[in-house]
C-alpha positions in Angstrom: 7.8 -34.8 -3.4 6.0 -32.2 -1.4 3.1 -30.7 -3.4 1.7 -28.3 -0.7 4.2 -26.6 1.7 1.7 -24.7 3.8 -0.9 -26.0 6.4 -4.2 -26.9 4.9 -6.4 -27.7 7.9 -7.1 -26.3 11.4 -8.4 -28.5 14.2 -10.0 -25.7 16.3 -11.1 -27.1 19.7 -13.9 -24.9 20.8 -14.0 -26.7 24.1 -12.7 -30.0 25.6 -16.1 -30.3 27.5 -18.4 -33.0 26.2 -21.9 -34.3 27.1 -20.9 -37.8 26.2 -18.4 -40.2 27.8 -17.0 -42.3 25.0 -15.0 -45.2 26.1 -12.4 -44.7 23.3 -11.7 -41.0 24.1 -10.4 -39.1 27.1 -11.0 -35.5 25.9 -14.2 -35.3 27.9 -12.2 -35.8 31.1 -10.2 -32.6 30.7 -11.3 -29.3 32.4 -11.8 -26.7 29.8 -12.8 -23.1 29.0 -14.6 -22.1 25.8 -13.0 -20.2 22.9 -13.9 -16.5 22.4 -15.2 -14.7 19.4 -12.4 -12.1 19.5 -9.7 -14.9 19.4 -11.5 -16.8 16.6 -11.8 -13.6 14.5 -8.1 -12.9 14.7 -7.0 -16.5 14.4 -9.2 -17.0 11.3 -7.5 -14.0 9.7 -4.0 -15.5 10.4 -5.1 -19.0 9.3 -6.1 -17.5 5.9 -2.6 -15.9 5.6 -1.0 -19.3 6.4 -2.9 -20.9 3.6 -5.4 -23.0 5.6 -8.5 -23.9 3.6 -10.5 -26.2 6.0 -11.6 -25.4 9.6 -12.8 -28.3 11.7 -14.6 -26.8 14.7 -14.2 -29.7 17.1 -14.2 -30.8 20.8 -15.3 -32.3 23.1 -18.8 -31.6 21.8 -18.6 -28.5 19.7 -22.4 -27.8 19.9 -21.9 -27.1 23.6 -20.5 -23.7 22.6 -23.4 -21.4 22.1 -21.4 -19.2 19.7 -20.6 -22.0 17.3 -23.0 -20.7 14.6 -21.2 -17.3 14.7 -17.8 -19.0 14.3 -19.0 -21.1 11.5 -20.6 -18.1 9.7 -17.5 -16.0 10.1 -15.4 -18.9 8.6 -17.7 -19.4 5.7 -17.6 -15.6 5.0 -13.8 -15.8 4.8 -14.0 -18.6 2.3 -13.1 -21.5 4.6 -14.6 -25.0 4.2 -16.1 -25.9 7.6 -16.7 -29.2 9.3 -18.4 -30.3 12.5 -18.8 -33.7 14.1 -21.4 -34.1 16.8 -23.0 -36.8 18.8 -26.4 -35.4 17.9 -27.6 -34.6 21.4 -27.8 -30.9 20.7 -28.3 -30.8 17.1 -32.1 -30.9 16.8 -32.5 -27.8 18.9 -29.6 -25.9 17.2 -30.2 -27.1 13.7 -31.8 -23.9 12.4 -28.9 -21.8 13.6 -26.3 -24.0 11.9 -28.3 -24.2 8.7 -26.1 -23.6 5.6 -23.0 -23.0 7.7 -21.4 -26.4 7.8 -20.0 -27.9 4.6 -19.2 -31.3 6.2 -21.7 -32.2 9.0 -21.0 -35.5 10.6 -23.2 -37.4 13.0 -21.4 -40.1 15.0 -23.1 -43.5 14.9 -21.3 -46.7 15.8 -23.9 -49.4 15.7 -27.3 -50.3 14.3 -28.2 -51.4 17.8 -29.4 -48.6 20.2 -28.0 -50.2 23.4 -24.6 -51.0 21.9 -24.2 -47.5 20.5 -25.2 -45.7 23.7 -23.0 -48.0 25.8 -20.0 -47.1 23.7 -20.9 -43.4 23.9 -21.6 -43.4 27.7 -24.9 -41.6 27.2 -28.3 -42.2 25.6 -27.8 -40.6 22.2 -28.8 -43.1 19.5 -32.4 -41.7 19.1 -30.9 -38.2 18.9 -28.8 -39.2 15.9 -31.9 -40.5 14.1 -33.7 -37.4 15.0 -30.8 -35.3 13.8 -30.8 -37.0 10.5 -34.5 -36.2 10.0 -34.1 -32.6 11.1 -31.1 -32.0 8.9 -32.8 -33.4 5.8 -35.9 -31.3 6.4 -33.6 -28.2 6.4 -31.9 -29.3 3.2 -28.7 -30.2 4.8 -26.5 -33.2 3.7 -25.0 -34.8 6.8 -22.8 -37.8 6.9 -22.7 -40.7 9.3 -19.3 -41.1 10.9 -18.9 -44.7 11.9 -15.9 -45.5 14.3 -14.9 -49.0 13.4 -13.8 -51.5 16.0 -13.7 -55.3 15.7 -16.7 -55.6 17.9 -18.9 -53.5 15.7 -17.6 -54.4 12.2 -20.6 -56.7 11.7 -23.0 -53.7 12.1 -21.7 -51.9 9.0 -24.0 -53.7 6.7 -27.1 -52.8 8.6 -26.2 -49.2 9.1 -25.5 -48.9 5.4 -28.7 -50.7 4.4 -31.1 -49.3 7.0 -29.8 -45.8 7.7 -27.4 -44.2 5.2 -28.6 -45.5 1.9 -32.3 -44.9 2.6 -31.5 -41.3 3.7 -29.1 -40.6 0.9 -26.2 -40.0 3.3 -22.5 -40.8 3.0 -21.2 -43.4 5.4 -17.8 -42.4 6.6 -15.6 -45.3 7.9 -13.3 -44.2 10.6 -11.0 -47.0 11.8 -10.4 -46.7 15.5 -6.9 -45.7 16.7 -5.0 -45.7 19.9 -3.1 -42.8 21.6 -1.5 -42.1 24.9 -3.5 -43.6 27.8 -6.4 -44.5 25.4 -5.8 -48.1 24.4 -8.7 -49.8 22.6 -7.1 -53.2 22.1 -9.1 -53.4 18.9 -6.5 -53.8 16.2 -8.1 -55.1 13.1 -6.9 -58.3 11.7 -5.6 -58.5 8.0 -8.9 -60.3 7.1 -10.9 -57.5 8.8 -8.9 -54.9 7.0 -9.7 -56.6 3.7 -13.4 -56.6 4.5 -13.3 -52.9 5.4 -11.4 -52.1 2.3 -13.9 -53.8 0.1 -16.8 -52.1 2.0 -15.2 -48.7 1.3 -15.6 -49.2 -2.4 -19.4 -49.2 -2.2 -21.5 -46.4 -3.5 -22.2 -43.8 -0.7 -19.3 -45.0 1.5 -16.1 -43.1 2.2 -13.0 -44.8 3.4 -9.5 -43.5 2.9 -7.8 -46.6 1.5 -4.4 -45.2 2.7 -5.6 -45.7 6.3 -5.9 -49.4 5.6 -2.5 -49.6 4.0 -0.9 -47.7 6.9 -2.3 -50.3 9.3 -0.9 -53.0 7.1 2.4 -51.3 7.2 2.4 -51.1 11.1 1.6 -47.4 11.2 4.0 -44.5 11.1 7.7 -45.3 11.5 10.0 -42.7 13.0 12.9 -43.8 10.8 10.9 -42.8 7.7 7.9 -40.9 8.9 4.8 -40.5 6.8 3.1 -38.2 9.3 3.1 -34.4 8.5 0.9 -33.4 11.4 2.4 -30.1 12.3 3.2 -28.8 8.8 -0.3 -29.6 7.5 -2.6 -29.2 10.5 -2.7 -26.3 13.1 -4.2 -27.4 16.4 -5.7 -24.6 18.5 -6.7 -25.4 22.1 -9.8 -23.9 24.0 -7.3 -21.8 25.9 -6.1 -20.1 22.6 -2.9 -22.0 22.4 -1.1 -23.5 19.4 -0.5 -27.2 20.2 2.5 -28.9 18.6 3.5 -31.3 17.0 -0.1 -32.6 17.4 -2.9 -32.7 20.0 -2.7 -36.5 20.8 1.0 -37.1 21.0 3.9 -35.1 22.4 2.1 -31.9 22.8 3.6 -28.5 23.7 1.5 -25.4 24.0 2.2 -21.8 23.0 0.0 -18.9 23.9 -1.2 -17.3 20.7 -1.9 -13.7 22.1 -3.3 -12.6 18.7 0.0 -13.5 16.9 -0.8 -16.9 15.3 0.9 -16.1 12.0 4.1 -15.0 13.6 4.0 -17.7 16.2 3.6 -20.5 13.7 6.6 -19.2 11.7 8.8 -18.6 14.7 12.1 -20.7 14.8 11.1 -22.6 18.0 7.7 -23.5 16.6 9.2 -24.7 13.3 11.8 -26.7 15.2 9.0 -28.6 16.9 7.0 -28.9 13.6 10.1 -30.6 12.2 9.7 -33.4 14.8 6.4 -34.5 13.3 6.3 -38.3 13.0 9.8 -38.6 14.6 9.1 -38.6 18.4 9.3 -41.9 20.1 5.7 -42.0 20.8 5.0 -41.5 17.0 6.2 -45.0 16.2 3.2 -47.0 15.0 0.8 -44.1 15.1 -2.3 -44.3 12.9 -4.2 -41.2 14.0 -6.6 -40.6 11.1 -7.1 -36.8 11.6 -3.4 -36.2 11.1 -2.8 -38.8 8.4 -5.6 -37.6 6.2 -3.9 -34.2 5.4 -0.4 -35.8 5.6 -1.3 -38.2 2.6 -2.7 -35.3 0.6 0.4 -33.0 0.5 3.1 -35.1 -0.9 3.4 -37.8 -3.5 3.9 -41.3 -2.0 2.1 -44.6 -2.2 -0.3 -43.3 0.5 -1.0 -40.2 -1.7 -2.1 -42.4 -4.6 -4.1 -44.8 -2.4 -5.9 -41.9 -0.7 -6.7 -39.9 -3.9 -9.6 -41.9 -5.4 -11.6 -41.9 -2.1 -10.8 -38.3 -1.5 -12.0 -37.2 -4.9 -15.0 -39.5 -4.6 -16.1 -37.8 -1.2 -15.4 -34.2 -2.3 -17.3 -34.8 -5.6 -20.2 -36.2 -3.6 -20.2 -33.2 -1.2 -19.6 -30.6 -3.9 -16.6 -29.1 -2.1 -14.0 -29.9 -4.7 -14.4 -26.6 -6.5 -13.7 -24.7 -3.3 -10.7 -26.8 -2.5 -9.1 -26.0 -5.8 -10.3 -22.3 -5.8 -12.6 -22.7 -8.8 
């Protein structure tokens, strides 16, 4: 049963440009402009009309956009919950400008070992993550550590938890790696490794959407009976001010917004594409976390009930639950 019939999240790509070259991502390879304040202002108004409650200003590396603090401030003024994920390279020098404007601030860290983390990210950024933690805490921010989980770094979880997140009072977010398009990690977790990850996710100060684990046990999304609700829960806006459907990673089609996001999203052609969510040939076996997270939250299913405890746990920890329910 569908509980929420309107989109709840916007993945707003401020640019595809990035100052890292992560081995498990190809976004940084794309040429890209930067979004404009004029477009953001109009689109946020329409996103509010459409019922969206969370804006994820993403990239690429979102801190490359010099107007990011303005975007965040505008979104907060309009009542949106904001989230930003960064590799940390630019955070220390921009931290004061971002102060108080990001509800969910994530620093990416994938290993306790400096060399291993930097090799995976393609740049020297490990020390910047640690410095970002220090600066953010000094400013009274409450960042999270986003740990992208592969088979090769699973053994690092314990040390990151014991040496970094727990001593600093941070939430450790476990983000199981996924494959899409030409990006193939070849790092599918075994049933035993999934069990380990699931148990780790139940620890204090750790967030793991348990439904991610179950979806992987079930072989991902199946086009015959899709669980993905990417297009109806998540609006994707490109740096060129285009609406991307059904999702950014698979089967994308782009529509110029031209100041008409509300009407564009509700147009017959757009809704026809939205109805293909989870049903395209390339959707078979998909486990892309950023689309599954909202998909699990809007309709009752076994994934809804498995996702609910961890979702409540995280939003209670971050203090965002009242804003999510409009209290």
